C-alpha positions as CSV (number, residue, x, y, z in Angstrom):
1,M,52.8,-2.0,3.8
2,Q,55.4,0.7,4.7
3,Q,55.5,-0.5,8.3
4,R,55.9,-4.1,7.3
5,Q,58.8,-3.3,5.0
6,Q,60.3,-1.1,7.8
7,F,60.0,-4.0,10.2
8,I,61.8,-6.4,7.8
9,D,64.6,-3.8,7.2
10,E,65.2,-3.3,11.0
11,Y,65.2,-7.1,11.5
12,L,67.8,-7.5,8.7
13,Q,70.1,-4.9,10.4
14,Q,70.1,-7.2,13.5
15,Q,70.3,-4.2,15.9
16,S,67.3,-5.4,17.9
17,S,65.9,-8.8,18.8
18,L,62.7,-10.0,17.1
19,A,60.8,-9.8,20.4
20,E,61.8,-6.1,20.9
21,L,60.8,-5.3,17.3
22,C,57.4,-6.9,17.8
23,R,56.8,-4.9,21.0
24,R,57.9,-1.7,19.2
25,Y,55.5,-2.2,16.3
26,G,52.6,-3.5,18.6
27,I,52.3,-7.0,17.0
28,S,52.7,-10.5,18.5
29,R,55.8,-12.6,18.0
30,K,53.8,-15.1,16.0
31,T,52.9,-12.3,13.5
32,G,56.5,-11.1,13.4
33,Y,57.8,-14.6,12.6
34,K,55.1,-14.9,9.9
35,W,56.3,-11.7,8.1
36,V,59.9,-12.8,8.4
37,D,59.2,-16.3,7.0
38,R,57.1,-14.9,4.2
39,F,59.9,-12.4,3.2
40,M,62.5,-15.2,3.3
41,S,60.4,-17.4,1.0
42,G,60.1,-14.6,-1.5
43,C,56.4,-13.9,-1.1
44,E,54.8,-10.5,-1.0
45,L,54.0,-8.9,2.4
46,G,50.5,-7.8,1.4
47,D,47.3,-9.3,2.7
48,R,46.3,-12.6,1.1
49,S,42.8,-13.6,-0.1
50,R,40.7,-15.3,2.6
51,R,38.8,-17.2,-0.1
52,P,39.0,-21.0,0.6
53,R,41.0,-23.1,-1.8
54,R,38.2,-25.5,-2.3
55,S,34.4,-24.8,-2.1
56,P,32.5,-28.1,-2.4
57,K,29.1,-26.3,-2.2
58,A,29.9,-23.6,-4.8
59,V,27.4,-23.0,-7.6
60,A,28.4,-24.8,-10.7
61,A,29.5,-22.6,-13.7
62,W,26.7,-24.0,-15.9
63,L,24.1,-23.2,-13.3
64,E,25.4,-19.7,-12.8
65,D,25.3,-19.2,-16.6
66,A,21.6,-20.4,-16.6
67,I,20.7,-17.9,-13.8
68,V,22.4,-15.1,-15.6
69,A,20.7,-16.0,-18.9
70,A,17.3,-16.1,-17.1
71,R,18.0,-12.7,-15.6
72,R,18.9,-11.2,-19.0
73,Q,15.8,-12.7,-20.5
74,R,13.7,-11.2,-17.6
75,P,15.6,-8.1,-16.5
76,R,12.8,-6.9,-14.3
77,W,12.4,-10.1,-12.3
78,G,14.0,-10.3,-8.9
79,P,15.8,-13.3,-7.4
80,R,12.7,-14.7,-5.8
81,K,10.7,-14.7,-9.1
82,L,13.7,-16.1,-11.1
83,R,14.2,-18.9,-8.7
84,A,10.5,-19.8,-8.6
85,A,10.3,-19.7,-12.4
86,L,13.4,-21.9,-12.9
87,L,12.0,-24.3,-10.3
88,R,8.6,-24.4,-12.0
89,A,10.3,-25.1,-15.4
90,N,12.6,-27.8,-13.8
91,P,10.7,-29.6,-11.0
92,G,12.9,-31.4,-8.6
93,A,16.0,-29.4,-9.5
94,E,18.4,-28.4,-6.7
95,L,18.8,-24.7,-7.0
96,P,20.7,-22.3,-4.7
97,S,19.0,-20.0,-2.2
98,V,17.4,-16.7,-3.0
99,G,20.4,-14.9,-1.5
100,T,22.8,-16.8,-3.8
101,F,20.6,-15.8,-6.7
102,A,20.9,-12.2,-5.6
103,L,24.7,-12.4,-5.3
104,I,25.1,-14.0,-8.7
105,I,22.9,-11.3,-10.3
106,K,24.8,-8.5,-8.6
107,R,28.2,-10.1,-9.3
108,N,27.4,-10.1,-13.0
109,G,26.4,-6.5,-13.1
110,L,22.7,-7.1,-13.8
111,V,21.4,-4.9,-10.9
112,I,20.1,-1.4,-11.7
113,P,20.2,0.7,-8.6
114,R,17.0,2.6,-7.8
115,R,16.8,6.2,-6.7
116,R,15.7,6.4,-3.1
117,R,12.4,8.1,-2.5
118,R,10.5,9.0,0.6
119,R,7.5,6.6,0.9
120,T,4.2,7.0,2.6
121,P,3.8,4.8,5.7
122,P,1.6,1.8,4.9
123,S,-2.1,2.0,5.8
124,S,-3.6,-0.4,8.4
125,V,-6.9,-0.4,6.7
126,P,-7.5,-3.7,4.7
127,L,-7.8,-3.2,1.0
128,A,-10.8,-5.4,0.4
129,D,-12.7,-8.5,1.5
130,A,-11.6,-10.7,-1.4
131,V,-11.9,-14.2,0.0
132,E,-12.5,-16.0,-3.2
133,P,-12.2,-15.5,-7.0
134,N,-14.6,-13.0,-8.5
135,A,-15.5,-11.5,-5.1
136,V,-13.9,-8.2,-6.1
137,W,-12.6,-7.0,-9.5
138,C,-10.2,-4.0,-9.6
139,M,-10.6,-1.7,-12.5
140,D,-8.7,1.4,-13.6
141,F,-7.1,3.3,-16.5
142,K,-3.3,3.1,-16.8
143,G,-2.0,6.6,-17.4
144,D,-2.4,7.5,-21.1
145,F,0.6,7.8,-23.4
146,L,1.3,8.5,-27.0
147,V,1.2,5.6,-29.5
148,G,2.1,6.8,-33.0
149,R,0.1,10.0,-33.3
150,A,-2.8,9.1,-31.0
151,R,-3.2,8.8,-27.2
152,C,-3.6,5.3,-25.7
153,Y,-5.7,4.8,-22.6
154,P,-5.2,1.2,-21.3
155,L,-8.2,-0.2,-19.4
156,T,-7.2,-2.9,-17.0
157,I,-9.4,-5.3,-15.0
158,M,-7.9,-7.7,-12.4
159,D,-9.4,-10.2,-10.0
160,A,-8.3,-9.0,-6.5
161,Y,-8.1,-12.5,-5.0
162,S,-6.1,-14.3,-7.6
163,R,-4.3,-11.3,-9.2
164,F,-5.5,-12.7,-12.5
165,L,-5.4,-10.0,-15.2
166,I,-8.8,-10.3,-16.8
167,A,-8.4,-7.6,-19.5
168,C,-5.9,-5.0,-20.7
169,I,-7.5,-3.1,-23.6
170,A,-6.0,-0.1,-25.5
171,L,-8.8,2.5,-25.8
172,P,-8.7,5.9,-27.6
173,N,-10.4,7.7,-24.7
174,T,-12.0,7.2,-21.2
175,Q,-15.6,7.6,-22.4
176,A,-18.2,5.2,-20.9
177,T,-19.3,3.9,-24.3
178,G,-16.0,2.2,-25.0
179,V,-15.6,0.9,-21.4
180,R,-19.1,-0.6,-21.5
181,R,-18.4,-2.3,-24.8
182,V,-15.3,-3.9,-23.3
183,L,-17.1,-4.9,-20.1
184,R,-19.9,-6.6,-22.0
185,T,-17.3,-8.8,-23.7
186,V,-15.6,-9.5,-20.4
187,F,-18.8,-10.4,-18.6
188,E,-19.8,-12.8,-21.4
189,Q,-16.4,-14.5,-21.2
190,F,-15.7,-14.5,-17.4
191,G,-19.1,-14.0,-15.8
192,L,-20.1,-11.3,-13.3
193,P,-18.2,-10.4,-10.1
194,Q,-19.8,-9.6,-6.8
195,A,-18.2,-6.2,-6.6
196,I,-16.0,-3.8,-8.7
197,R,-13.5,-1.5,-7.0
198,S,-12.4,1.7,-8.8
199,D,-11.3,5.3,-8.1
200,N,-13.6,8.3,-8.1
201,G,-12.7,9.5,-11.6
202,S,-14.7,9.4,-14.9
203,P,-16.3,7.2,-16.1
204,F,-16.5,5.1,-12.9
205,A,-18.1,7.9,-10.8
206,S,-19.6,11.3,-11.2
207,K,-21.1,14.2,-9.3
208,A,-24.6,12.8,-9.7
209,P,-26.6,11.7,-6.6
210,G,-24.9,8.9,-4.8
211,G,-21.8,9.3,-7.0
212,L,-23.6,7.3,-9.7
213,S,-22.3,7.2,-13.3
214,E,-23.6,5.5,-16.4
215,L,-21.4,2.5,-15.6
216,S,-22.2,2.2,-11.9
217,V,-25.9,2.4,-12.7
218,W,-25.5,-0.5,-15.1
219,W,-23.5,-2.5,-12.6
220,L,-26.1,-1.9,-9.9
221,K,-28.8,-3.3,-12.2
222,L,-26.7,-6.4,-12.8
223,G,-26.3,-7.0,-9.0
224,I,-22.7,-5.8,-8.9
225,A,-21.7,-3.6,-5.9
226,H,-19.4,-0.6,-6.7
227,Q,-16.6,-0.1,-4.2
228,R,-14.9,3.3,-4.5
229,I,-11.6,4.1,-2.8
230,E,-11.2,7.3,-0.8
231,P,-10.2,10.4,-2.9
232,G,-6.4,10.8,-3.0
233,K,-5.7,7.3,-1.6
234,P,-4.6,5.0,-4.5
235,Q,-2.9,2.7,-1.9
236,Q,-6.4,1.4,-1.1
237,N,-6.2,-0.2,-4.6
238,G,-2.5,-1.0,-4.2
239,R,-2.3,-4.4,-5.8
240,H,-3.8,-2.9,-9.0
241,E,-1.5,0.1,-9.0
242,R,1.5,-2.2,-8.5
243,M,0.5,-4.2,-11.5
244,H,0.3,-1.0,-13.5
245,L,4.0,-0.4,-12.8
246,T,5.0,-3.7,-14.2
247,L,2.7,-3.2,-17.2
248,K,4.3,0.2,-17.9
249,L,7.9,-1.2,-17.7
250,D,7.2,-4.2,-19.9
251,T,4.9,-2.6,-22.6
252,A,5.2,1.1,-22.7
253,M,8.9,1.9,-22.2
254,P,9.1,2.6,-25.1
255,P,5.6,2.3,-26.5
256,C,4.8,0.7,-29.8
257,Q,4.3,2.7,-33.0
258,S,0.7,1.7,-33.7
259,K,-2.4,0.8,-31.7
260,R,-2.6,-2.7,-33.1
261,A,1.0,-3.4,-32.1
262,Q,0.4,-1.9,-28.6
263,Q,-2.6,-4.2,-28.1
264,R,-0.5,-7.2,-29.1
265,A,2.1,-6.1,-26.5
266,F,-0.7,-5.9,-23.9
267,D,-1.9,-9.4,-24.9
268,R,1.6,-10.9,-24.5
269,F,2.0,-9.2,-21.2
270,R,-1.4,-10.6,-20.0
271,R,-0.5,-14.1,-20.9
272,D,2.9,-13.9,-19.3
273,Y,1.5,-12.2,-16.2
274,N,-1.2,-14.8,-15.7
275,E,0.6,-18.0,-16.7
276,Q,4.3,-17.5,-16.4
277,R,5.2,-14.8,-13.8
278,P,5.3,-16.1,-10.2
279,H,3.5,-13.9,-7.7
280,E,5.0,-13.7,-4.2
281,S,1.6,-13.1,-2.5
282,L,0.5,-16.4,-4.1
283,H,3.5,-18.3,-2.7
284,N,5.3,-18.0,-6.0
285,Q,2.5,-19.6,-8.0
286,V,0.9,-17.9,-11.0
287,P,-2.6,-16.2,-11.0
288,A,-4.0,-18.8,-13.5
289,D,-3.6,-21.5,-10.8
290,F,-6.2,-19.7,-8.6
291,F,-8.7,-18.0,-10.9
292,V,-11.9,-19.6,-12.0
293,R,-14.8,-18.3,-14.2
294,S,-17.7,-16.8,-12.3
295,E,-20.9,-18.8,-12.1
296,R,-23.0,-15.6,-12.3
297,L,-23.8,-15.1,-16.0
298,L,-24.7,-11.9,-17.9
299,P,-28.5,-11.7,-18.0
300,N,-30.7,-11.2,-21.0
301,P,-31.1,-8.3,-21.7
302,Y,-27.5,-7.4,-20.8
303,W,-28.4,-3.9,-19.8
304,G,-30.5,-5.3,-16.8
305,R,-34.0,-4.9,-15.7
306,D,-35.9,-2.4,-13.5
307,F,-35.7,-2.9,-9.8
308,A,-38.7,-4.3,-7.9
309,Y,-39.6,-2.2,-4.9
310,P,-41.7,-3.1,-1.8
311,D,-45.5,-2.7,-2.1
312,H,-45.6,0.4,0.1
313,Y,-43.2,2.3,-2.2
314,E,-44.4,4.7,-4.9
315,T,-42.5,4.5,-8.2
316,A,-41.6,7.1,-10.9
317,R,-39.5,6.9,-14.0
318,V,-36.9,9.6,-14.8
319,R,-37.4,11.3,-18.2
320,H,-34.7,11.6,-20.8
321,S,-34.0,15.2,-19.7
322,G,-33.2,14.0,-16.2
323,S,-36.4,15.3,-14.5
324,M,-38.9,13.1,-12.7
325,P,-42.7,13.7,-12.9
326,W,-44.4,13.7,-9.5
327,N,-47.9,14.8,-8.5
328,D,-48.5,16.7,-11.7
329,R,-45.2,18.5,-11.2
330,S,-41.6,17.9,-12.2
331,V,-38.3,17.9,-10.4
332,F,-34.8,17.5,-11.8
333,I,-32.9,14.4,-10.5
334,S,-30.0,13.7,-12.8
335,T,-29.3,12.9,-16.4
336,T,-27.3,9.9,-15.2
337,L,-30.5,8.2,-14.2
338,R,-32.5,8.9,-17.3
339,H,-35.2,6.3,-18.1
340,E,-34.5,4.6,-14.8
341,L,-37.3,3.5,-12.3
342,L,-37.0,5.1,-8.9
343,G,-38.7,4.1,-5.6
344,L,-40.2,6.7,-3.2
345,E,-40.9,6.0,0.5
346,W,-43.1,8.4,2.6
347,T,-41.7,9.4,6.0
348,R,-43.1,11.0,9.1
349,Q,-41.1,14.2,8.3
350,R,-43.5,14.7,5.4
351,K,-40.7,13.9,2.9
352,W,-40.1,11.2,0.3
353,K,-37.0,9.1,0.5
354,V,-35.8,8.5,-3.1
355,Y,-34.2,5.1,-3.8
356,F,-32.5,3.7,-6.9
357,G,-32.6,0.0,-6.1
358,P,-30.9,-0.4,-2.7
359,L,-29.3,3.0,-2.7
360,L,-30.8,6.1,-1.0
361,I,-29.9,8.9,-3.4
362,G,-31.8,11.8,-1.8
363,T,-35.0,13.2,-0.4
364,L,-38.0,14.8,-2.1
365,F,-40.1,17.5,-0.4
366,S,-42.4,20.5,-1.2
367,R,-41.5,24.0,-0.3
368,D,-43.2,27.2,-1.5
369,H,-45.4,25.1,-3.7
370,R,-42.4,23.8,-5.5
371,L,-40.8,20.3,-5.5
372,R,-37.2,20.2,-4.3
373,F,-34.8,17.3,-4.4
374,T,-31.8,17.1,-2.0
375,P,-29.1,14.5,-2.9
376,T,-27.5,12.4,-0.1
377,D,-24.2,10.7,0.2
378,Y,-23.4,7.3,-1.4
379,V,-24.9,5.1,1.4
380,S,-26.8,1.8,1.4
381,R,-30.4,1.6,2.4
382,P,-30.6,0.5,6.1
383,E,-32.4,-2.6,7.0
384,P,-35.9,-2.0,8.4
385,S,-36.3,-2.3,12.2
386,P,-38.2,-5.3,13.6
387,T,-41.2,-3.2,14.4
388,A,-41.3,-1.7,10.9
389,A,-40.9,-5.2,9.4
390,A,-44.2,-6.3,10.8
391,S,-46.1,-3.7,8.8
392,R,-44.0,-3.5,5.6
393,P,-41.8,-5.8,3.6
394,S,-38.3,-6.3,5.1
395,S,-36.5,-7.3,1.9
396,P,-34.6,-4.5,0.1
397,P,-35.4,-3.8,-3.5
398,S,-33.9,-6.4,-5.9
399,I,-33.7,-7.0,-9.6
400,V,-36.7,-8.6,-11.1
401,D,-35.9,-12.1,-12.2
402,A,-36.0,-12.8,-15.9
């Protein structure tokens, strides 16, 4: 501005021509004439707005107000979700692009900047083979927090294919008894999945042979496979962990003052998450559009039946103390498998392979006139070879039909 004013002052003194002044200030004669004409007409010498005088494609004021109102109603929804929700509520409406939604939200001061954090590079390992509803259910506890004077442990169950939030229950602890009670109700209402994925914490897994717990033993007897993520890698259950963040922001910041009120908040979130909130991985549709009830029903009795083992297997039942009687002797297996029927297969190494259903949980052998049991890792029983199949049944142990 000082140089422009100086240029006009020297021009008014008429000591130099306009062309010479333009060369001295390093501007074109067209620009020089523009500043002179603007000064003579009484206008300011500052830069003018480049905004066009007319914008035929500008967003109408009423539409911008509707977008702002939707953002204020859903402050944690981004422009993609807001646009999909408005389009779902008003089919056929002409809405601006996602970028315009973002500009309107930012222009109205409705964007909360996030603190930058270093993130772990994404894993190339696929999370799961969920090709249809009820193929894999994800289960976990959302981190506990204080509700009133008691701790609240939200148990969440979600279908991995449709992202349908099956259950979100406020429990007083993480004991298997309460989780089993919730699962029985869920199984009666939604049927049985093919597999359940969880972490390695209690009550989903334990240090028992094969990593079995009271819950996973029950699931195995119901024909449900238990998928456990690797320790310290919650990203393998990433879709469930991402849902937990939304659950926390919408229902626990701040938490309610009573357990009953907190459960009502969870129920409202579940309905909104399943029926109203668009999901980008579902092409901005809602999980309720994809989820269907499982055709596998909870059997009677609901705790399952003993496994049926091949004819060449020996069988033994674990006592209440966790020990198993064998050949007039006793060997400790695990209290997790109390009252369960195990199958034993004799090998050429003069050892017994111990199975619980399809799982090889360890080997049994005699040393120094004492029975010893050595647990193995959580691996599935391999299929018999073609030569072995000719002399022994090739089908793995299965649940006895009702």
